[in-house]
C-alpha positions as CSV (number, residue, x, y, z in Angstrom):
1,M,96.9,119.3,81.5
2,E,94.9,120.8,84.3
3,F,95.4,119.8,87.9
4,N,91.9,119.8,88.7
5,H,90.5,118.5,92.2
6,Q,87.2,117.0,92.4
7,P,87.0,116.3,95.9
8,V,86.0,113.0,97.6
9,L,83.1,112.5,100.2
10,L,83.0,116.6,100.2
11,N,79.5,116.6,101.9
12,K,81.0,114.5,104.8
13,V,84.0,116.5,105.2
14,L,81.9,119.6,105.2
15,E,79.5,118.1,108.1
16,Y,82.5,116.9,110.1
17,M,84.8,119.7,109.9
18,P,84.3,122.0,113.1
19,L,84.2,125.3,111.1
20,K,84.3,128.3,113.6
21,N,84.9,132.2,113.6
22,N,88.7,132.8,113.6
23,G,89.4,128.8,113.1
24,I,92.6,128.0,111.5
25,F,92.4,124.7,109.6
26,V,94.9,122.5,107.7
27,D,94.5,120.9,104.3
28,G,97.6,118.5,104.5
29,T,96.9,117.1,101.0
30,L,95.9,120.3,99.0
31,G,95.9,118.9,95.5
32,G,94.1,121.2,93.2
33,G,92.4,122.8,96.3
34,G,89.0,121.3,96.3
35,H,88.0,120.4,99.5
36,S,89.9,123.8,100.7
37,E,87.6,125.9,98.6
38,A,84.4,124.2,99.5
39,L,85.3,124.7,103.2
40,L,86.0,128.2,102.8
41,R,83.1,128.9,100.9
42,K,81.2,127.4,103.9
43,C,83.0,129.7,106.1
44,Q,81.8,132.7,104.2
45,I,78.2,131.4,104.0
46,S,78.3,131.4,107.9
47,N,80.2,134.7,108.1
48,F,83.0,133.1,109.6
49,K,86.7,134.3,109.0
50,C,88.8,131.2,108.5
51,Q,92.1,130.6,107.6
52,I,93.4,127.6,105.9
53,I,97.0,126.0,105.7
54,G,97.5,124.1,102.5
55,I,100.2,121.6,102.2
56,D,101.3,119.6,99.5
57,Q,104.5,118.0,98.6
58,D,103.9,118.3,94.8
59,L,105.1,121.6,93.5
60,E,102.6,121.3,90.6
61,A,99.7,120.9,93.0
62,I,100.7,123.9,95.0
63,I,100.9,126.1,91.5
64,A,97.6,124.7,90.7
65,A,95.7,125.4,93.7
66,K,97.1,129.0,93.7
67,K,95.6,129.4,90.3
68,N,92.5,127.6,91.0
69,L,92.0,129.4,94.4
70,K,93.2,133.1,93.4
71,K,89.8,134.7,94.2
72,I,90.1,133.5,98.0
73,A,93.9,133.1,97.7
74,D,94.1,135.7,101.0
75,K,92.6,133.0,103.2
76,I,95.3,130.3,102.3
77,I,98.8,130.1,103.3
78,F,100.2,127.7,100.8
79,V,103.0,125.4,101.8
80,H,105.1,123.2,99.6
81,D,106.1,120.5,102.1
82,N,105.0,116.9,103.3
83,Y,102.3,117.0,105.8
84,S,104.4,115.0,108.2
85,N,106.3,118.2,108.8
86,L,103.1,119.7,110.1
87,A,104.6,120.8,113.7
88,E,107.5,122.5,111.8
89,I,105.2,124.3,109.4
90,L,103.0,125.7,112.4
91,A,106.0,126.7,114.3
92,S,107.3,128.6,111.3
93,K,103.9,130.4,111.0
94,K,104.1,131.1,114.7
95,I,100.5,129.0,115.1
96,D,100.3,127.4,118.2
97,K,97.0,125.2,117.8
98,I,94.5,124.6,114.8
99,D,91.1,123.7,114.7
100,G,90.9,120.8,112.1
101,I,93.0,118.7,109.9
102,L,92.0,116.9,106.6
103,L,94.1,114.3,104.6
104,D,93.0,112.9,101.4
105,L,95.4,110.4,100.7
106,G,94.2,109.7,97.2
107,V,96.4,109.9,93.9
108,S,95.1,113.0,92.1
109,S,93.8,112.3,88.7
110,Y,96.2,114.5,87.3
111,Q,99.1,112.5,88.8
112,L,97.7,109.3,87.4
113,D,96.8,110.8,84.2
114,N,100.0,112.7,83.3
115,P,102.3,110.2,81.9
116,E,105.6,112.1,82.8
117,R,105.0,111.3,86.5
118,G,104.9,107.7,85.9
119,F,102.3,106.6,88.4
120,S,99.8,104.9,86.0
121,F,100.2,101.5,83.9
122,Q,97.6,102.7,81.6
123,S,100.1,104.8,79.4
124,D,103.9,104.3,78.9
125,A,106.2,106.6,80.7
126,S,109.2,106.7,82.7
127,L,109.0,104.9,86.1
128,D,109.1,107.9,88.3
129,M,106.1,107.9,91.0
130,R,107.4,110.7,93.3
131,M,104.9,112.6,94.6
132,N,107.5,115.0,95.6
133,Q,109.7,115.6,92.3
134,N,112.5,116.8,94.3
135,A,113.1,113.5,96.1
136,E,115.8,111.0,95.2
137,E,114.6,107.8,94.8
138,T,112.1,106.8,91.8
139,A,110.2,103.5,91.3
140,G,112.7,102.9,88.6
141,E,115.6,102.7,90.8
142,I,113.6,100.5,93.1
143,V,112.9,98.1,90.4
144,N,116.4,98.2,89.1
145,Y,118.6,98.0,92.1
146,Y,116.5,96.2,95.0
147,D,117.4,92.5,95.6
148,E,114.8,89.7,94.8
149,K,113.8,89.1,98.4
150,K,113.2,92.9,99.0
151,L,111.3,93.4,95.9
152,A,108.8,90.4,96.6
153,D,108.2,91.8,100.4
154,I,107.5,95.1,99.1
155,F,104.8,93.7,96.4
156,Y,103.3,91.6,99.1
157,K,103.3,93.9,101.9
158,F,102.2,97.0,100.2
159,G,100.4,95.8,97.4
160,E,98.9,92.5,99.1
161,E,100.2,90.8,95.7
162,K,99.8,87.0,95.8
163,Y,102.3,86.5,93.0
164,S,104.9,88.8,94.5
165,R,107.6,86.4,94.2
166,Q,107.1,85.3,90.7
167,I,107.0,88.8,90.2
168,A,110.1,89.6,91.7
169,K,112.1,86.8,90.0
170,K,110.9,87.8,86.8
171,I,112.0,91.6,87.3
172,I,115.7,90.3,88.1
173,E,115.7,87.8,85.0
174,E,114.9,90.7,82.9
175,R,117.1,93.8,84.3
176,K,120.1,91.5,83.6
177,K,119.4,91.8,80.1
178,T,118.7,95.8,80.1
179,A,117.4,98.2,82.5
180,I,113.5,98.3,83.3
181,K,112.8,102.3,82.7
182,T,109.2,102.5,81.6
183,T,105.6,101.8,82.9
184,A,105.0,99.5,80.0
185,K,108.2,97.2,80.3
186,L,107.2,96.7,84.0
187,V,103.6,95.7,82.9
188,E,105.0,93.5,80.3
189,I,107.3,91.8,83.2
190,I,104.0,91.5,85.3
191,K,101.9,89.7,82.8
192,A,104.8,87.2,81.7
193,A,105.1,86.3,85.6
194,T,101.4,85.9,86.3
195,P,99.2,83.2,85.0
196,P,96.0,84.0,82.3
197,K,93.5,83.3,84.9
198,Y,94.7,85.7,87.5
199,R,95.1,88.7,84.8
200,F,91.5,88.1,83.1
201,G,89.6,86.7,86.1
202,S,90.1,90.0,88.2
203,R,88.1,93.2,88.7
204,I,91.3,95.2,88.9
205,H,94.1,95.4,86.4
206,F,96.8,92.7,86.8
207,A,99.3,95.5,87.3
208,T,97.4,97.5,89.9
209,R,98.9,96.0,93.2
210,V,102.4,96.0,92.4
211,F,102.2,100.0,91.1
212,Q,100.6,100.6,94.5
213,A,103.4,98.8,96.2
214,L,106.0,100.9,94.4
215,R,104.4,104.2,94.9
216,I,104.1,103.5,98.6
217,E,107.9,102.5,98.8
218,V,108.8,105.8,96.7
219,N,107.0,108.1,99.0
220,N,107.3,106.1,102.1
221,E,103.4,106.8,102.4
222,L,102.5,104.1,105.5
223,Q,105.5,105.1,107.6
224,V,104.6,108.9,107.4
225,L,100.9,108.6,108.0
226,E,101.5,106.0,111.1
227,Q,104.0,108.7,112.6
228,F,101.7,111.7,111.5
229,I,98.6,111.0,113.4
230,P,99.9,111.0,117.2
231,A,102.1,114.2,116.4
232,A,98.8,115.8,114.3
233,V,96.5,115.5,117.4
234,E,98.4,117.1,119.9
235,S,98.5,120.1,117.5
236,L,94.4,120.3,117.9
237,N,92.5,122.6,119.7
238,K,89.8,121.1,122.0
239,N,86.9,120.3,120.2
240,G,89.3,120.3,116.8
241,R,89.4,117.3,114.6
242,L,91.4,115.2,112.4
243,I,89.8,113.9,109.3
244,I,91.6,111.2,107.2
245,I,90.1,109.8,103.9
246,S,91.9,106.7,102.6
247,F,91.7,104.5,99.7
248,H,92.9,101.2,100.4
249,S,93.2,99.0,103.2
250,L,96.8,99.1,104.2
251,E,96.0,103.3,104.9
252,D,92.7,102.5,106.4
253,R,94.3,99.8,108.9
254,I,96.6,102.4,110.2
255,V,94.0,105.1,110.8
256,K,91.7,102.8,112.6
257,H,93.9,101.4,114.7
258,T,95.8,104.5,115.5
259,F,92.5,106.4,116.3
260,R,91.4,103.5,118.4
261,N,94.5,103.0,120.5
262,L,94.6,107.0,121.1
263,E,91.1,106.6,122.4
264,N,91.7,103.6,124.7
265,A,94.8,105.3,126.2
266,H,93.3,108.8,126.7
267,P,89.6,108.6,126.8
268,E,89.6,111.7,128.6
269,E,91.2,113.6,125.6
270,F,90.3,111.8,122.3
271,K,87.1,110.5,121.0
272,V,86.5,108.7,117.6
273,L,83.5,110.1,116.0
274,T,83.4,107.2,112.9
275,K,83.3,103.7,114.7
276,K,82.6,102.4,111.3
277,P,84.4,104.5,108.3
278,L,82.0,106.7,106.4
279,I,81.8,105.8,102.6
280,A,80.6,107.1,99.3
281,T,76.6,107.1,98.6
282,D,75.4,105.7,95.2
283,D,75.4,109.4,94.2
284,D,78.8,110.5,95.4
285,V,80.3,107.6,93.3
286,R,78.1,108.8,90.3
287,E,79.4,112.3,90.2
288,N,83.0,111.0,91.3
289,P,83.9,107.6,90.5
290,R,87.0,107.8,92.6
291,S,85.3,108.1,95.6
292,R,84.0,104.5,95.4
293,S,87.1,103.0,97.4
294,A,87.3,106.2,99.8
295,K,86.9,105.6,103.5
296,M,86.8,108.4,105.9
297,R,87.5,108.3,109.8
298,V,87.5,111.1,112.4
299,I,88.6,111.6,115.5
300,E,88.1,114.6,118.1
301,K,90.1,116.2,120.7
302,I,87.9,116.7,123.7
């Protein structure tokens, strides 16, 4: 299976990233390298010498990006790490300030489609969901060892699942019989815990919210994002920009409020360039259906 990366909102990223000669940019969620490749191609067209620090906590993404970007690999520093460690990464490379940062917070098609990763309810697999395969806690461990209240809270808070309590209760009942090890078993439990009207009356699959909540919990996604933004903007040069593409309301809410708080607290230093999120056009969605739910926000250090 190929770790290809069809970048979302690419034209908007190219428009808002402040490319410049001798600029240093960070792609904090490198994936297959689609955004980074396009940014470097635009630099070449403009006769700019640019360098990208490509970060991803998924080792398979780093390996794939090195393969996909081998023709321009001399312009990329590949880093297997979490973007939350940006300050340490820059210090290790003896880089003081950078000119732009991009985060694409979506789960890649490769991660969703690869059964071994356990992100998707579309195929039967072990309950894993770790972005970083070296991390200790899996979705299976959460499902089998968290207590009922904690499970319900996770499903409600991170998945906005209205049947969170019923699903958590059913999980506890089932795991008393035998451990819940696979995505298919979890889907079966969610199905049993929710009414038919809910399962068949929604535009999204009835397991979507629980799987989203588990993925967020496994990877500590929201806390990492919330802590990252204030630290990240401090690493920017004057006129540098932080671009974040999110895919669900919980992420977008954090980005929106953190950007706004930075601007309100330090109007002389930060400016939000997107008062409303930038979203995909009809052409974007036709080209890449994943972009349908994407929202992009940008803040500039002035």
